[in-house]
Phi, psi and omega in degrees: 000129181276142174237085186301335183300332191293331181247029178257145176208167183269163189285331182278346186300146181291147181296324176301315180292325175295323183290322175297322182292321182295327183261009188274345178222158173271111183303333185288335177296335186240012177057045181241148167303151173268163171068036172218147165232155171255127184261120181233156183269193180302333174270011178074020179278138182288131172255335182173181177230156177217125176263160168304330172297315177299319189285322177302315177299316178299314167309311180302335182275356181106357177294145185268158176296343176271359179290163176290148181290340172306330185274351187253332191281170174280106190282349182232060180288159174269119180250140182246120183289138182311133171215161172278340183260114183293341181291318180297330180285323176302315182292323179290317184288314181298325170300322175303320183293309183296321192282313186268350179050052182289161174290157185298340182278335195300329177230041175305310179244127186255133185252127179255130180233161180267184187306335178268005185070019175267140188296144183237316188201161175216131179214165173282131182300320184281354168294309184291316185304304183298327188271355187296157161300123180300336176294345174283331186287140180279142184249141174251130176236121179265121183104107182250047172267212188289329180281308191287314185290327181292318188291309189299326188279332176294314182293315178303313181298336184266002172107353181287153166272115182242129168258115177267129178247138177207139183288338182280102190296326186289320173292325183291313181298322182294315188298316179296349174260358174087025178236108180294152179271000178210162175264134172211133177315115186081355187294316186291324175295314189288324173301309182296331180281345187237349183300136183055017173252276180256353186221138172209143176272134191225168171236025165195169181240036183269164173057231181287352181274344187296141188243179186239337169227132182244138175245135172255113188238042186265164181282147179234065180298148184289140174270189185290339183274000179083004184257165187277136181277134184250009185302314181292325181297312176303315179296313174310307178304322177283334172301310184294309186299341175285337183245000189289138182229171182302134173102338184300164170229129177248131182230122182269145173238000185278152179285133181215155167306146182296130180111342190290326177298307186288318189270347182231310184286312178304314179295321170300326180285324172294319184293312183281340179259341181076010189254165180247130181293147179081340174247298181273323174228169183240154183220138181216157165248125187227094180294139175275132182226019182282167184249132186292132182105339171232016196300317178298328174289300185307310186312328176269356185242321188291145168298149187246119174277128185240131165227131187252158170299327171212184186285333179290328172300307180301319183292320183284332180291311178308319183289333170291310182290336176303341183274332177279314183214159178267357186248105182247124175247106175274124173248165195283352182203174168300315191289320176309311180296320177300318184286326180298320173297316177297322176298318180298317181276332181283322181297316172306317184290319182299312181298318184292324179297325181294309182304322186285326179288326173297324179295320175302321182286308185302329174300321174288340176275344191063044176248154177278107183309307189293331182283328182298309186298312180304316181290323183291317184277344186297113173064011181248090185304339176280357185228121175225052178295129178286171179277151173294160178221157178293064187085167181246110183256194183086138181312319192284306185286335175285334189254318196288332175298326178287317177299325171298320182290314178303321173308312192286320175303331177291339182250027172070028172231132189257104175296141184262304187307303186297321182295310188289336174299325180286327180293315182304319178299327178283326178292331182292310181299320182300314184300319175293317182293319181288330172303312182295318186286329176295329184283319184271004191297334184256001187268131177272146181050042188293147178252125173249126178243113181268118176258116188101117185253314181303155183297337172210167175253339181220122352294152185299137175219160176259357183293117178263355183297136182066027180286124174293336175293323178290325176296317178301313183300319177302325181282340186242350190293346166275353183248345175259149177296316180207153183226141176226148182226153181226123167208105186297345177260355185263137176297141186298325185297327179288326184294314185297328172302328178276349180086016189243142187276136173266131180221159173278166189305319183297324175290323178298311178300327184304116176061020180290147165265328183229137161236119180242122183270114192253338170221175189250044179296128183308327184298337189289327185289339184281351186279146180274085191294324182291321183289322179295319179300338181291344178269346179286171177282156178243115008278163172242124178257125184257107178254094186269083190294339179258358182062039184291316182270358187307323180298341178279358180052047181295335181280003175260355173287137181292137178075009180246115177259103177273127171214150168231182184271000000 
């Protein structure tokens, strides 16, 4: 039970008497903070507060122990008016921290008063803070790409207050106008439902933008040396470090070499904040594992893997993700969580590369790859070979296996499977390119129509990073007379960057010498392929790498040379 009168004194009480008062009772007996007195007037209104630190500083300035406590007290304390809702108390305090960017000790002890400014309670701010509903805490997401924006908006839709940070001013402007800068199913709707309510895109974390929990979701692209670049990660860590305060949490989502969070990110955060990780602030790694096109759905469905700098870091992070999904997987360290992401994507890349190498072998043997795979998988539970594809694209599968390799090489081991799986993907693109080049080598002004520019078609995405179509176009552009592309999901600006003209299917098929299907967008199945092919040249080579049109018996059509992988 609290007895607030135990820490009250008058403005004229001598400093030495106040010190005696501070030491005359055990604060723990009354659930009160230690080392503080409230200075009140005759009507019990708070005039100021004095901590043991205030008194020590006053004495160092030359004040006498017999002097009045009013000379040593803080005359402008931050007072919180009484409310039944602890969240409202936290709101007042947190806004003050964000607006003033006060040091962590400035609001260490909080004084609650009634409407007449009479003291009602005193408590440690961080006691209340740590026990508060995590949804009260403001979240900052650094990096508003495919990973960061989907996470930010999902959290906002769950009731969190989210500030999304990006260095691209155009991205910020578009988002604040309700326009996402890439396609993801349901993204525009969730953005418009939360913009200027629970979500806002910002270019700094100062003042009211200052957050309590920060997610880092920036890219770690491969450099020219084939190793991941940590420049964006360093910049993001510095940005957060400059505004980090006591009690904050930093959670990494970016894919990194094992050991990066502990050995690279944490030192940057400590350097720029002046705080100690694991004590003053918390750090965790929680890998992003959603698939583009279903990210909003999977964020709420997939298990979230969490590794913390310490168990407190993991616990705080888990309390956030518990609002997204009921499935949390705690691992023992930051490094184990970092490896989980690399395992997921490297495994997929290796499996896909097996299917693609099988296709290359079957092609030379004159065997139908798809029938072989279907027969091998049929009723045999130990086999689940995927179908082949024209190379394995996408920024994650293109990059993450190499980050896995880099992590191993740092410990003097050279992985073989992960390394070679990337080579097989390149071989498959070469195979497709060579088939096209061999068909058009004797044709003048040949026309090639590429269906699909995004790195995949299902689930639908607008992402062209790591696109096998773009790599194919680079390989054949000096051999073909003209190249056109169609992809209903990709923004026209992205097509212009590649230097290829976007056309509709009718234009693409007309007088085409080659039609190559490079992703499996569902819209392609809706096309009247036989009718369109009647407008193509005779003969026309249809390289249907995903076997979308195989059921149409295109190889039986006059003038059509049909092939799949």
